C-alpha positions in Angstrom: -10.9 198.3 186.6 -13.2 201.3 187.1 -16.7 200.6 185.9 -17.6 202.6 182.8 -14.1 203.8 182.3 -11.8 200.9 181.6 -14.1 198.6 179.7 -14.5 198.3 175.9 -15.8 201.9 175.6 -12.7 203.4 177.4 -11.5 206.5 175.6 -7.9 207.1 174.5 -6.5 209.9 176.6 -3.8 212.4 175.6 -0.3 211.3 176.1 0.3 214.3 178.4 -2.3 213.0 180.8 -4.4 216.1 180.4 -8.0 215.4 181.3 -10.4 215.9 178.3 -13.4 218.1 178.7 -16.9 216.9 178.8 -17.4 218.3 175.2 -14.3 216.4 174.0 -15.3 213.1 175.5 -18.9 213.5 174.3 -17.8 214.2 170.8 -15.5 211.1 170.9 -18.4 208.9 172.0 -20.6 210.1 169.2 -17.9 209.9 166.5 -17.2 206.3 167.4 -20.8 205.3 166.7 -21.8 206.2 163.1 -25.5 205.5 163.6 -25.7 207.9 166.6 -23.6 210.4 164.7 -26.1 210.4 161.8 -29.0 210.9 164.1 -27.3 213.8 165.8 -26.4 215.4 162.5 -30.0 215.2 161.2 -31.4 216.3 164.5 -33.6 213.3 164.9 -32.5 212.1 168.3 -33.8 212.7 171.8 -30.8 214.6 173.2 -31.9 214.1 176.8 -32.1 210.3 176.4 -28.8 210.3 174.5 -27.0 212.4 177.2 -28.4 210.0 179.9 -27.0 207.0 178.0 -23.6 208.7 177.4 -23.4 209.4 181.1 -24.2 205.9 182.1 -21.6 204.4 179.7 -18.8 206.8 180.3 -19.2 208.0 183.9 -19.1 211.7 183.0 -20.5 213.8 185.8 -23.0 216.3 184.4 -25.9 215.1 182.2 -26.8 218.7 181.4 -23.2 219.5 180.1 -23.3 216.3 178.0 -26.6 217.3 176.4 -25.3 220.8 175.6 -22.2 219.2 174.1 -24.4 216.9 171.9 -26.5 219.8 170.6 -23.4 221.9 169.9 -21.7 219.0 168.0 -24.9 218.5 166.0 -24.8 222.1 164.8 -21.2 221.6 163.8 -22.1 218.5 161.8 -24.9 220.3 160.0 -22.6 223.1 158.9 -20.4 220.7 157.0 -22.3 221.2 153.7 -19.1 221.8 151.7 -17.8 218.3 152.4 -21.1 216.6 151.6 -21.3 218.5 148.3 -17.8 217.3 147.4 -18.9 213.7 148.0 -21.9 214.2 145.8 -19.9 215.6 143.0 -17.3 212.8 143.2 -20.1 210.1 143.1 -21.7 211.8 140.0 -18.4 211.5 138.2 -17.9 207.8 139.1 -19.1 204.7 137.3 -19.5 201.0 138.2 -18.6 197.8 136.6 -19.2 194.1 137.5 -16.9 191.3 136.5 -18.2 187.8 136.9 -16.4 184.4 137.2 -13.7 185.7 139.5 -11.6 183.7 141.9 -9.6 184.7 145.1 -6.5 182.8 146.3 -4.6 183.7 149.4 -1.3 181.9 150.0 1.6 182.1 152.4 4.9 183.1 150.8 8.1 185.1 151.0 9.6 187.5 148.5 11.1 184.7 146.4 7.7 183.0 146.1 6.1 186.3 145.2 8.7 186.8 142.4 7.9 183.3 141.0 4.2 184.1 141.2 4.7 187.4 139.3 6.6 185.6 136.6 3.8 183.1 136.3 1.2 185.9 136.1 3.2 187.6 133.4 3.2 184.4 131.3 -0.5 184.1 131.7 -1.0 187.7 130.6 1.2 187.2 127.6 -0.9 184.2 126.4 -4.3 185.8 126.9 -5.8 189.0 128.2 -7.6 188.7 131.5 -7.7 189.6 135.1 -4.7 188.8 137.2 -3.9 191.0 140.2 -1.5 190.4 143.1 -1.7 192.0 146.6 1.0 191.4 149.1 0.5 191.5 152.8 2.6 190.5 155.8 3.7 187.0 154.8 0.6 186.5 152.7 -0.2 187.1 149.0 -3.7 187.4 147.6 -4.3 186.7 143.9 -7.4 188.0 142.2 -8.0 186.3 138.9 -10.5 184.7 136.5 -11.8 181.3 137.4 -10.4 179.7 134.3 -6.8 180.7 135.0 -6.9 179.8 138.7 -5.7 176.2 137.9 -2.6 177.5 136.2 -1.7 179.8 139.1 -2.3 176.9 141.6 0.3 174.9 139.7 3.1 177.2 141.0 1.8 177.3 144.5 3.6 175.0 147.0 1.3 172.4 148.6 0.2 173.4 152.1 0.7 177.1 151.5 -2.9 177.8 150.5 -4.7 179.8 153.2 -7.9 180.6 151.3 -9.3 179.9 147.9 -12.8 180.6 146.5 -14.2 180.5 142.9 -17.3 181.8 141.2 -17.3 185.3 142.8 -17.9 188.7 141.3 -15.8 191.9 141.5 -17.7 195.2 141.8 -15.4 198.0 140.8 -16.0 201.7 141.4 -14.0 203.9 139.1 -13.6 207.4 140.5 -11.7 210.5 139.3 -8.3 211.2 140.9 -10.0 213.5 143.4 -10.6 210.4 145.4 -7.0 210.3 146.4 -7.5 213.5 148.5 -11.2 213.1 149.5 -11.8 212.0 153.0 -14.7 209.6 153.8 -15.5 208.5 150.2 -14.2 205.0 150.5 -15.6 204.5 154.0 -18.9 205.9 152.7 -19.1 203.3 150.0 -18.1 200.4 152.2 -20.5 201.6 155.0 -23.4 201.7 152.5 -22.7 198.1 151.4 -22.2 196.9 155.0 -25.4 198.4 156.3 -27.3 196.5 153.7 -26.1 193.3 155.3 -23.9 192.5 152.3 -20.7 190.6 153.3 -17.6 191.8 151.4 -15.1 188.9 151.0 -12.3 191.1 149.9 -11.9 194.9 149.4 -9.0 196.2 147.3 -7.8 199.4 145.9 -5.8 200.1 142.8 -5.1 203.8 142.4 -8.5 205.4 141.7 -10.3 202.0 141.4 -11.9 200.3 144.4 -12.9 196.7 144.1 -15.4 194.8 146.3 -15.2 191.1 146.0 -18.7 189.6 146.6 -20.9 186.6 146.0 -22.6 187.0 142.6 -26.1 187.9 144.0 -24.5 190.2 146.5 -22.6 192.0 143.7 -25.9 192.7 142.0 -27.5 194.0 145.2 -24.5 196.2 145.8 -24.6 197.5 142.2 -28.2 198.4 142.7 -27.5 200.0 146.1 -24.7 202.2 144.9 -26.6 203.2 141.7 -29.6 204.3 143.8 -27.2 206.1 146.1 -25.8 208.0 143.2 -29.3 208.9 141.9 -30.4 210.0 145.4 -27.4 212.2 145.9 -27.6 213.6 142.4 -30.7 215.6 143.2 -29.9 216.3 146.9 -28.7 219.8 146.4 -30.7 220.9 143.4 -33.7 223.2 143.5 -36.5 222.8 141.0 -37.2 226.0 139.1 -40.5 227.8 139.7 -43.2 226.7 137.3 -41.5 223.4 136.4 -43.9 220.6 135.6 -44.1 217.8 138.1 -42.9 214.4 136.8 -43.3 210.9 138.1 -40.2 209.5 139.8 -38.2 207.1 137.5 -38.5 203.5 138.6 -35.4 201.8 139.9 -33.8 199.8 137.0 -32.6 196.3 137.8 -28.8 196.1 138.0 -28.5 193.9 135.0 -30.0 196.6 132.8 -29.2 199.6 135.0 -29.3 202.9 133.3 -26.2 204.9 134.3 -26.5 208.0 136.5 -25.1 211.3 135.2 -21.4 210.7 134.9 -21.7 206.9 135.1 -21.1 205.1 131.8 -22.4 201.7 130.9 -22.4 199.7 127.7 -25.0 197.3 126.1 -26.7 195.1 128.6 -25.4 191.5 128.5 -25.9 188.6 131.0 -24.3 185.3 131.6 -26.1 182.0 132.0 -27.2 182.9 135.5 -28.9 186.2 134.6 -26.1 188.2 136.0 -24.4 191.1 134.3 -21.5 189.8 132.1 -18.1 191.3 132.8 -18.1 192.8 129.4 -21.4 194.6 130.0 -19.7 197.8 130.9 -17.5 200.0 128.8 -13.9 199.0 129.5 -12.6 200.8 132.5 -9.0 201.8 133.4 -6.9 198.6 133.1 -7.1 196.3 136.1 -4.1 194.4 137.1 -1.1 194.0 134.8 -2.8 193.6 131.5 -5.7 195.0 129.5 -9.3 194.5 130.5 -11.5 191.7 129.1 -12.0 191.8 125.3 
């Protein structure tokens, strides 16, 4: 093993064996570290110190060449205004919804078991409207449902096949226009914002244009506040105040349980459950989740 080249930070090399340039390897280093990438983009980093660190960790020869490559890459990042504006526009058109009293069940099962589980879910949906969603992985099936129907689902699950089960969770859903299907970075942007706040996401799922973050109840409230504030901050990022406009005091941050929607974000009357958390019916019904209509 060559120090600095074959360790955890070793870079993938082209299949042809062509040696990458200093600029290519420097860019790869910065791109793989989001926090450094942000500092380079906003020009708030000591490029000499950064070049020294990259050289020490990668073994690249010329510190001066690394520093030039960092500065050049920073200029490229700052030129990507069109992509940032596209993200802002998509977030303005999105809206958030929280469902409380959600359960997650992960079980081992083959195709035959999945079919039996689907039939059971359909029967539940026929008897009552509610949340029942199935996600199939490699030999595993995850069920997202309401707490009160978890027992009925568990009745069709063979003993010993349960891998993970947890009740009393919340689902934070982000409803976006269909543009999200062709927009790079938007899902990673949302997940990164939640993760950087120290919020643990138990499950993350996607259904067409809806992204669900399964969180603890209090974490769901924090994530709701965070994404709402993020939408507000991005909303005015590219706007210029007309000359002569009167100065106004910034609007206070509204608690998540009574959050005023950002432009393009819709919310219904504020309701809370017994724990002071937003009730799952507190938002205007979003596109149907799962196989049946949303909560009544």
